[in-house]
C-alpha positions in Angstrom: 123.8 83.5 83.9 125.6 82.2 86.9 123.4 80.4 89.4 123.2 81.4 93.0 125.3 78.4 94.1 129.1 78.6 93.7 129.2 75.1 92.3 126.4 75.9 89.7 124.2 73.1 91.0 120.4 73.6 91.1 117.6 71.4 92.3 116.4 68.9 89.7 112.8 69.7 90.5 111.7 66.2 89.4 108.0 67.0 90.2 108.0 69.7 87.5 108.4 67.2 84.6 105.3 66.8 82.5 103.9 63.4 81.5 105.1 64.1 78.0 108.7 64.6 79.3 108.6 61.2 80.9 107.1 59.7 77.8 109.9 61.0 75.7 112.5 59.5 78.1 110.7 56.1 78.0 110.6 56.2 74.2 114.3 57.0 74.0 115.2 54.5 76.7 113.3 51.6 75.1 114.7 52.4 71.6 118.3 52.4 72.7 118.0 49.4 75.0 116.7 47.4 72.0 119.5 48.7 69.8 122.6 48.4 72.0 123.0 44.7 72.8 125.8 43.4 70.6 127.0 47.0 69.9 127.9 48.5 73.3 130.5 47.6 75.8 129.4 44.9 78.3 130.2 47.2 81.2 127.6 49.7 79.9 124.9 47.0 79.8 125.8 45.9 83.3 125.6 49.5 84.5 122.2 50.1 83.0 120.8 48.5 86.1 121.4 51.7 88.0 118.9 53.4 85.8 116.1 50.9 86.4 114.6 52.8 89.3 111.3 52.6 91.3 109.2 54.5 88.7 109.3 54.9 84.9 110.4 58.1 83.2 113.2 60.5 83.9 115.3 59.3 86.8 115.1 61.2 90.1 118.7 62.2 90.7 118.5 61.6 94.4 117.4 58.0 94.0 119.9 57.5 91.2 122.7 58.9 93.2 121.9 56.7 96.1 122.3 53.6 93.9 125.4 54.9 92.1 127.1 55.9 95.4 126.7 52.4 96.6 128.5 51.1 93.5 131.4 53.5 93.0 130.9 56.5 95.2 129.6 58.8 92.4 126.5 61.0 92.5 124.6 62.9 89.9 123.9 66.6 90.4 121.7 68.9 88.3 123.0 72.1 86.6 121.2 74.6 84.4 123.3 73.9 81.3 127.0 73.9 80.4 129.2 75.0 83.3 132.7 76.6 83.3 135.6 74.3 82.8 137.0 74.7 86.4 133.5 74.0 87.9 133.2 70.9 85.6 136.6 69.6 86.6 136.0 70.2 90.3 132.8 68.2 90.2 134.5 65.3 88.4 137.5 65.3 90.7 135.0 64.9 93.6 133.0 62.1 91.9 130.0 64.3 91.0 128.6 64.1 87.5 126.8 67.2 86.3 123.7 66.7 84.3 121.2 69.0 82.6 117.6 68.9 83.7 115.7 69.5 80.5 114.7 66.8 78.0 114.3 67.1 74.2 111.0 67.4 72.4 109.5 64.4 70.6 110.4 66.0 67.2 114.1 66.0 68.4 114.4 62.3 69.2 117.1 61.7 66.6 119.3 64.7 67.0 119.9 67.4 69.6 123.1 69.5 69.6 122.9 70.6 73.2 123.1 67.7 75.7 119.9 67.0 77.5 119.0 64.8 80.5 118.8 61.7 78.3 122.3 62.2 76.9 123.7 63.1 80.3 122.1 60.4 82.3 121.5 57.5 79.9 124.7 58.1 78.0 127.1 58.7 80.9 125.8 57.2 84.1 125.8 53.5 83.4 129.6 53.5 82.9 130.0 55.4 86.2 128.9 52.1 87.8 132.1 50.5 86.5 134.9 50.9 89.0 137.7 51.4 86.5 135.8 53.8 84.3 134.6 55.7 87.4 138.2 56.1 88.5 139.1 57.4 85.0 136.5 60.1 85.2 137.8 61.2 88.5 141.4 61.2 87.2 140.3 63.3 84.2 138.7 65.9 86.5 141.9 66.0 88.6 144.0 66.4 85.5 141.7 69.1 84.2 142.2 71.2 87.4 145.9 70.9 86.9 145.7 71.8 83.3 144.2 75.2 83.7 147.5 76.9 84.4 148.9 75.6 81.1 146.3 77.1 78.9 145.7 73.8 77.1 142.1 73.1 77.9 141.2 72.8 74.2 143.7 70.0 73.8 142.6 68.2 77.0 139.0 68.5 75.8 139.9 66.3 72.9 140.7 63.5 75.2 137.3 63.7 76.8 135.6 64.0 73.4 137.3 61.0 71.9 136.9 58.8 74.9 134.0 59.7 77.2 131.8 61.0 74.4 132.8 59.1 71.3 135.0 56.2 72.3 135.2 52.7 70.9 136.5 49.7 72.7 137.9 46.4 71.3 136.4 43.4 73.1 136.7 39.6 72.7 133.4 39.7 70.9 134.5 42.5 68.5 134.4 46.3 68.3 131.9 48.0 70.7 130.8 51.6 71.5 131.1 53.1 74.9 131.1 56.9 74.4 128.0 58.7 75.6 127.6 60.7 72.4 127.2 57.4 70.5 125.4 55.4 73.1 122.6 58.0 73.4 122.3 58.4 69.6 120.1 56.1 67.5 121.9 57.0 64.3 125.5 57.1 65.4 125.2 53.8 67.3 125.0 52.1 63.9 127.3 54.5 62.0 130.2 54.3 64.5 130.4 50.5 64.0 129.0 49.7 60.6 129.8 52.6 58.3 132.9 52.5 56.1 133.2 56.3 56.1 135.0 57.1 59.4 138.5 56.2 60.4 138.9 54.0 63.4 142.4 54.5 64.9 144.2 52.9 67.9 144.1 55.1 71.0 147.4 57.0 71.5 147.3 60.0 73.8 149.3 62.5 71.7 147.4 61.6 68.6 144.1 62.1 70.3 145.2 65.5 71.6 146.3 66.6 68.2 143.0 65.7 66.5 140.2 68.3 66.2 136.6 67.2 66.4 133.3 68.4 65.1 130.0 68.8 67.0 127.6 69.2 64.1 127.7 65.8 62.5 128.7 62.2 62.9 132.4 61.9 63.7 135.0 61.6 61.0 137.2 59.4 63.1 137.0 57.3 66.3 139.7 56.1 68.6 139.7 52.5 69.8 140.9 51.5 73.3 141.8 47.9 74.3 140.3 48.3 77.8 139.3 51.0 80.3 142.5 50.4 82.3 144.3 51.9 79.4 142.4 55.2 79.8 142.9 55.3 83.5 146.7 54.7 83.3 147.1 57.2 80.4 145.3 59.9 82.5 146.4 59.1 86.0 150.1 58.1 85.3 151.0 60.7 82.7 152.9 63.9 83.6 151.0 66.2 81.3 153.4 69.2 81.7 155.9 67.8 79.1 152.9 66.6 77.0 151.5 70.2 76.9 155.0 71.5 76.1 155.4 69.1 73.2 151.9 69.9 71.9 152.8 73.6 71.6 155.3 72.8 68.9 153.1 70.4 67.0 150.2 71.1 64.6 146.9 69.3 64.4 146.2 66.3 62.2 
């Protein structure tokens, strides 16, 4: 059901969270913070500082946005769930990250198919404190708005999936995770780096956009970027009209 606001935002209603909700957040937060050093991109660890707010538990989006705005001009806004693509792109293009308000139950610590506030905020927000990645997210939103007329949203969604959600990055210290879907998952944090099952492929825009993904299990393949500047340039500097034209004549991998 469409909310009353045209941009789909709703009040976070922080005061409505129960002590158990905050306890679940604290459990997830502590568990991932212990697991991520040596496995996650250093920019993510640096950005975690924006989540260390004045009180424990689920962050208050107003306080979080104030800290994030001072870093990179981004803010976090609450939405009731998944929003239409044009609304999502419009928010990103204006440096607003949409986040769900609800949090998983304690019996769902290890897996939840629908993104909750832990995935959205812990997984995504720390990298929004990095200037280059923050610019990439805005560029993706702007590109998404332009893409609507081409009818290729499913292909563009693959770029988001294999970078923002499930991306890997090569650092001087070795392979690291940065995608929010991995960073917020206890099991996939290890799997993405340590399992010999998935493919790990160099990032190449056309290859990414020709690669389907799955939402019900760990990924079958990951794409590795050399740095966040590569993502920004690939999105900001590419004329996607000929890319979409080429994709129409090509099948999926």
